[in-house]
Backbone as numpy.savetxt, mean C-alpha at the origin, in Angstrom:
# Nx Ny Nz CAx CAy CAz Cx Cy Cz
-19.30 -4.01 -21.37 -20.00 -2.81 -20.77 -19.30 -1.59 -20.78
-20.00 -0.70 -20.66 -19.21 0.69 -20.79 -19.89 1.30 -19.21
-18.78 2.19 -18.52 -18.99 2.76 -17.25 -18.63 4.03 -17.48
-19.19 4.98 -16.74 -18.91 6.57 -16.93 -17.97 6.85 -15.58
-16.84 6.35 -15.62 -15.64 6.59 -14.83 -14.88 7.40 -15.59
-13.74 8.35 -14.81 -12.83 9.17 -15.56 -11.91 8.46 -16.08
-11.41 7.49 -15.32 -10.32 6.68 -15.82 -10.35 5.49 -15.23
-9.81 4.12 -15.95 -9.65 2.86 -15.39 -8.24 2.33 -15.85
-8.03 1.29 -14.78 -6.78 0.65 -15.33 -6.69 -0.37 -14.32
-6.14 -1.43 -15.05 -6.09 -2.76 -14.24 -4.62 -3.17 -14.04
-4.51 -3.63 -12.82 -3.19 -4.01 -12.12 -2.61 -5.09 -13.04
-1.24 -5.33 -12.96 -0.45 -6.45 -13.64 0.44 -7.02 -12.61
0.93 -8.03 -12.76 2.17 -8.59 -12.09 1.52 -8.97 -10.81
1.58 -8.05 -9.70 1.36 -8.47 -8.07 0.12 -7.94 -7.76
-0.64 -6.77 -8.54 -1.85 -6.39 -7.81 -2.74 -6.81 -9.12
-3.73 -7.28 -8.96 -4.84 -7.73 -9.92 -6.06 -6.68 -9.89
-5.93 -5.44 -9.01 -7.05 -4.66 -8.97 -7.51 -4.18 -10.07
-8.65 -3.93 -10.53 -9.28 -2.97 -11.20 -9.33 -1.93 -10.54
-8.72 -0.62 -10.96 -8.94 0.36 -10.35 -9.56 1.81 -11.36
-10.63 2.19 -10.68 -11.50 3.40 -11.46 -11.15 4.59 -10.57
-11.00 5.62 -11.42 -10.91 7.06 -10.94 -12.38 7.69 -11.31
-12.53 8.34 -10.16 -13.52 9.21 -10.28 -13.35 10.75 -9.57
-13.99 11.71 -9.89 -14.01 13.21 -9.19 -15.41 13.39 -8.93
-15.37 14.70 -8.64 -16.74 15.33 -7.84 -17.73 15.28 -9.25
-17.47 15.05 -10.16 -18.32 15.34 -11.26 -19.75 14.54 -11.39
-19.29 13.32 -10.88 -20.50 12.55 -10.53 -21.26 12.88 -9.37
-22.67 12.81 -9.29 -23.53 13.12 -8.05 -23.17 11.39 -7.16
-23.13 11.72 -6.17 -22.72 10.46 -4.99 -23.64 9.29 -5.35
-24.81 9.44 -5.72 -25.98 8.46 -5.78 -25.71 7.85 -6.86
-25.29 8.46 -8.05 -24.73 8.27 -9.38 -23.70 7.34 -9.38
-22.79 7.61 -8.39 -21.44 6.92 -8.32 -21.46 5.71 -7.82
-22.25 5.74 -6.61 -22.80 4.40 -5.86 -23.33 3.31 -6.91
-24.20 3.57 -7.71 -25.04 3.05 -8.77 -24.02 2.36 -9.73
-23.03 3.58 -10.30 -22.20 2.82 -11.22 -21.14 1.77 -10.62
-20.73 1.96 -9.39 -19.61 1.02 -8.68 -20.59 -0.20 -8.59
-21.64 0.11 -7.78 -22.44 -1.16 -7.42 -22.64 -2.35 -8.97
-23.09 -1.30 -10.19 -23.26 -2.16 -11.18 -21.83 -2.86 -11.84
-20.83 -2.08 -11.75 -19.33 -2.63 -12.12 -19.00 -3.64 -11.26
-19.34 -4.05 -9.64 -19.02 -4.84 -9.00 -20.07 -6.07 -9.36
-21.48 -6.03 -9.86 -22.33 -7.02 -10.32 -21.67 -7.25 -11.37
-21.37 -6.77 -12.31 -21.05 -6.98 -13.84 -19.89 -8.03 -13.47
-18.57 -7.67 -12.61 -17.57 -8.60 -12.44 -17.78 -9.66 -12.02
-18.88 -9.80 -10.92 -19.28 -11.12 -9.96 -20.08 -12.07 -11.10
-20.87 -11.36 -12.41 -21.47 -12.06 -13.29 -20.47 -13.02 -14.27
-19.35 -12.24 -14.25 -18.32 -12.73 -15.26 -17.43 -13.61 -14.56
-17.64 -13.79 -13.24 -16.77 -14.65 -12.38 -15.51 -14.25 -12.47
-15.13 -12.77 -12.15 -13.96 -12.01 -12.25 -13.45 -12.22 -10.54
-12.24 -12.42 -10.79 -12.02 -12.56 -8.92 -10.90 -11.30 -8.99
-10.94 -10.32 -9.75 -10.28 -9.22 -9.63 -11.16 -8.29 -8.64
-10.43 -7.54 -7.82 -10.90 -6.67 -6.75 -11.12 -5.44 -7.29
-11.99 -4.48 -6.75 -12.16 -3.34 -7.38 -11.42 -2.16 -6.35
-10.91 -1.14 -6.85 -10.35 -0.14 -6.03 -10.79 1.21 -6.84
-11.77 2.01 -6.13 -12.02 3.36 -6.46 -11.31 4.56 -6.09
-10.69 5.20 -6.91 -9.82 6.45 -6.42 -10.99 7.76 -6.34
-11.21 8.16 -5.46 -11.83 9.51 -5.51 -11.01 10.77 -5.24
-11.10 11.59 -6.43 -10.34 12.46 -6.02 -11.46 13.88 -5.50
-11.11 14.44 -4.50 -12.22 15.68 -4.31 -12.80 15.21 -3.04
-14.04 15.91 -2.83 -14.81 15.91 -1.72 -15.41 14.36 -1.60
-15.57 13.96 -0.37 -16.11 12.43 -0.28 -16.56 12.69 1.27
-17.97 12.68 1.51 -18.46 12.77 2.77 -18.15 11.00 3.35
-18.51 11.03 4.76 -18.10 9.86 5.34 -19.33 8.83 4.92
-20.31 9.20 4.80 -21.68 8.28 4.51 -21.52 7.87 2.94
-20.97 8.77 2.38 -20.58 8.31 1.00 -19.61 7.54 0.64
-18.70 7.68 1.29 -17.57 6.53 1.49 -17.93 5.27 2.11
-18.85 5.30 3.02 -19.47 3.92 3.72 -20.09 3.13 2.39
-20.90 3.91 1.76 -21.69 3.26 0.68 -21.03 2.68 -0.23
-19.76 3.41 -0.99 -18.87 2.79 -2.02 -18.14 1.76 -1.16
-17.72 1.56 0.08 -16.82 0.72 0.71 -17.75 -0.66 0.75
-19.04 -0.71 0.35 -20.00 -1.71 0.17 -19.70 -2.60 -0.98
-19.18 -2.08 -1.90 -18.78 -2.52 -3.28 -17.01 -2.70 -3.90
-16.21 -1.73 -3.01 -14.98 -1.81 -3.35 -13.94 -0.94 -2.43
-12.88 -1.27 -2.30 -11.70 -0.39 -1.65 -11.99 1.08 -2.13
-11.78 1.86 -1.12 -11.96 3.38 -1.46 -10.79 4.17 -1.03
-9.97 4.65 -2.21 -9.06 5.54 -1.87 -9.31 6.83 -2.00
-9.24 7.80 -1.03 -9.56 8.95 -1.06 -8.47 10.32 -1.61
-8.59 10.94 -2.23 -7.62 12.45 -2.76 -8.10 13.50 -2.29
-8.12 13.89 -1.11 -8.86 15.01 -0.57 -9.07 16.25 -1.48
-7.93 16.22 -2.27 -7.55 17.74 -2.98 -8.46 17.84 -4.20
-9.03 18.77 -4.92 -9.41 18.48 -6.17 -8.53 19.07 -7.16
-7.53 19.56 -6.84 -6.15 19.62 -7.57 -4.94 19.15 -6.91
-4.85 17.96 -6.69 -3.85 17.32 -5.92 -2.46 17.39 -6.75
-1.47 17.52 -5.74 -0.05 17.51 -6.59 0.09 15.99 -6.41
1.36 15.44 -7.13 1.93 14.27 -7.46 1.99 13.38 -6.25
2.64 14.01 -5.12 2.88 13.63 -3.69 1.52 13.04 -3.11
0.54 14.07 -3.27 -0.85 13.76 -2.71 -1.35 12.44 -3.03
-1.30 12.44 -4.26 -1.66 11.04 -5.45 -0.88 10.04 -4.89
0.17 9.94 -4.74 1.16 8.90 -4.61 0.66 8.23 -3.07
0.69 9.55 -2.03 0.40 8.95 -0.73 -0.90 8.27 -0.61
-2.05 8.87 -1.40 -3.45 8.17 -1.02 -3.45 6.88 -1.87
-2.67 6.55 -2.95 -2.93 5.30 -3.46 -1.54 4.47 -3.51
-0.76 4.76 -2.10 0.33 4.03 -2.00 0.23 2.59 -1.85
-1.28 2.03 -1.52 -1.07 0.57 -1.38 -1.29 -0.16 -2.78
-1.20 0.65 -3.58 -1.69 0.22 -5.23 -0.17 0.09 -5.93
0.85 1.01 -5.18 2.17 1.16 -5.85 3.18 0.08 -5.56
4.13 -0.38 -6.57 5.18 -1.30 -5.70 5.90 -0.57 -4.56
6.56 -1.17 -3.73 7.18 -1.12 -2.76 8.73 -0.66 -3.19
9.14 0.37 -2.90 10.29 1.08 -3.22 11.37 0.56 -2.11
12.24 -0.28 -2.56 13.45 -0.68 -1.35 14.67 0.22 -1.78
15.52 0.75 -0.88 16.56 1.11 -1.14 17.64 0.32 -1.99
18.37 0.79 -2.78 19.44 -0.22 -3.46 20.57 -1.16 -2.58
20.25 -2.36 -2.91 21.00 -3.33 -2.21 22.48 -3.00 -2.37
23.06 -3.05 -1.20 24.81 -2.69 -1.29 25.33 -3.55 -0.82
26.28 -4.56 -1.43 27.11 -5.55 -0.77 28.29 -5.07 0.06
28.25 -5.50 1.17 29.10 -5.15 2.03 30.23 -6.01 2.31
31.10 -6.41 1.15 32.16 -7.09 1.24 33.37 -6.96 2.31
33.34 -7.65 3.24 34.26 -7.41 4.30 34.25 -6.25 5.11
33.12 -5.45 5.06 32.82 -4.61 6.04 31.97 -5.37 7.47
32.52 -4.55 8.54 32.02 -5.09 9.60 30.61 -4.75 9.97
29.71 -5.71 9.84 28.33 -5.48 10.22 27.81 -4.47 11.22
28.53 -4.65 12.38 28.17 -3.74 13.51 28.41 -2.20 13.30
29.84 -1.93 12.61 29.77 -0.58 12.01 28.80 -0.12 11.14
28.77 -0.93 10.36 27.41 -0.73 9.14 25.93 -0.37 9.61
25.71 -0.91 10.77 24.49 -0.98 11.43 24.32 0.53 12.23
25.49 0.64 13.03 25.62 1.92 13.82 25.71 3.15 12.88
26.48 2.96 11.94 26.47 4.13 10.71 25.15 4.60 10.23
24.44 3.48 9.67 23.06 3.59 8.85 22.31 4.29 10.03
22.06 3.46 11.28 21.25 4.19 12.04 21.47 5.79 12.72
22.74 5.94 12.86 23.07 7.46 13.37 22.86 7.36 14.59
23.42 8.90 15.23 23.31 9.18 16.48 21.64 9.03 16.80
21.24 9.25 18.08 19.98 9.65 18.41 19.59 8.71 19.73
18.44 8.54 20.03 17.76 7.80 20.96 17.88 6.40 20.72
17.98 5.42 21.45 18.30 4.07 21.01 16.97 3.35 21.41
16.44 3.07 20.09 15.02 2.52 20.41 15.21 0.90 20.76
14.19 -0.07 20.99 14.30 -1.09 20.88 14.61 -1.89 20.04
14.23 -1.44 18.82 14.35 -1.78 17.44 15.85 -1.58 17.20
16.51 -0.56 17.47 17.88 -0.23 17.07 18.60 -1.05 18.03
18.22 -1.45 19.15 19.08 -1.92 19.77 19.16 -3.41 19.55
18.06 -3.98 19.08 17.85 -5.43 18.37 18.95 -5.29 17.16
18.53 -4.55 16.41 19.61 -4.54 15.11 21.16 -4.50 15.46
21.53 -3.64 16.41 23.08 -3.89 17.02 23.23 -4.73 17.21
22.55 -5.43 18.39 22.74 -6.86 18.80 22.72 -7.94 17.83
22.17 -8.13 16.61 22.14 -8.94 15.88 23.44 -8.65 14.83
23.72 -7.30 14.56 25.10 -6.92 13.87 26.16 -7.79 14.42
26.00 -8.01 15.81 27.37 -8.69 16.54 27.50 -9.79 15.77
26.25 -10.71 15.47 26.47 -12.21 14.70 26.91 -12.17 13.54
26.64 -11.00 12.52 27.17 -10.82 11.45 25.91 -10.47 10.43
25.80 -10.41 9.08 25.32 -9.67 8.37 24.04 -10.51 8.01
24.07 -11.99 8.03 22.96 -12.70 8.08 22.12 -12.54 8.95
22.42 -12.38 10.46 21.78 -12.03 11.51 21.04 -10.83 11.52
21.77 -9.74 10.91 20.92 -8.30 10.63 19.88 -8.47 9.89
19.88 -9.41 8.56 19.13 -9.52 7.72 17.70 -10.32 8.19
18.14 -11.31 9.18 16.79 -12.13 9.68 16.53 -10.98 10.69
17.06 -10.23 11.45 16.22 -9.31 12.64 15.58 -8.35 11.76
15.99 -7.79 10.65 15.17 -7.01 9.60 13.78 -7.72 9.29
14.02 -8.75 8.63 12.84 -9.67 8.26 11.63 -10.02 9.49
12.46 -10.20 10.47 11.62 -10.25 11.81 10.83 -9.07 11.99
11.41 -8.05 11.90 10.94 -6.47 12.12 9.85 -6.19 11.32
9.73 -6.65 9.91 9.20 -6.28 9.09 7.63 -7.26 9.07
8.21 -8.53 9.58 6.76 -9.56 9.73 6.14 -9.17 10.95
6.67 -8.64 12.02 5.99 -8.26 13.10 4.94 -7.19 12.83
5.49 -6.22 11.83 4.40 -5.05 11.33 3.45 -5.67 10.41
3.85 -6.62 9.62 2.87 -7.19 8.72 1.63 -8.04 9.61
2.28 -8.70 10.53 1.50 -9.58 11.34 0.18 -8.78 12.16
0.91 -7.37 12.63 -0.11 -6.53 13.53 -1.33 -5.88 12.83
-0.59 -5.75 11.48 -1.69 -4.83 10.40 -2.44 -6.06 9.80
-1.87 -7.13 9.34 -2.40 -8.24 8.50 -2.56 -9.36 9.14
-3.48 -9.79 9.94 -3.38 -10.97 10.72 -3.22 -12.31 9.94
-3.66 -12.45 8.66 -3.61 -13.47 7.80 -2.10 -14.11 7.55
-1.08 -13.16 7.93 0.13 -13.88 7.89 1.35 -12.90 7.47
2.36 -13.66 7.88 3.60 -12.83 7.57 4.44 -13.17 6.24
5.40 -12.21 5.82 6.05 -12.37 4.49 6.93 -13.59 5.03
7.35 -14.41 3.70 7.97 -15.56 3.54 9.33 -15.25 3.67
10.34 -16.02 4.04 11.84 -16.01 4.14 12.16 -15.38 2.93
């Protein structure tokens, strides 16, 4: 079937989303019908692929609510967005970029943690990392993993990341 969206892409590897992009070119009711038709077509094809619609431009609260009945909605507010605005709006679809891994052969974990954190106010998280650094690099990794998992569990109660 053909659908009248500005662009479409399917995820690979970790994300299996079907992502469709639309602008203010389509009237809200027409967009809702297109998205409902797409969702229904995927259901009939027994697709397990989730649908995400990226709306570039104006989107009312009621329009968003109607679209969310059929897909995850990501909104880029500007009609002429910068690359950073688009990346911010669709961040959940992009791979997580982690800083490069540096092997700290023979370096003191406590000194490395203190250098990385820098001067400033001591937060509970910083104190936890400094205390973990006393035990060594493996303890720091475990403390960081626990910190990330706590954030994931608070926003996604279905579970934490594996070790």
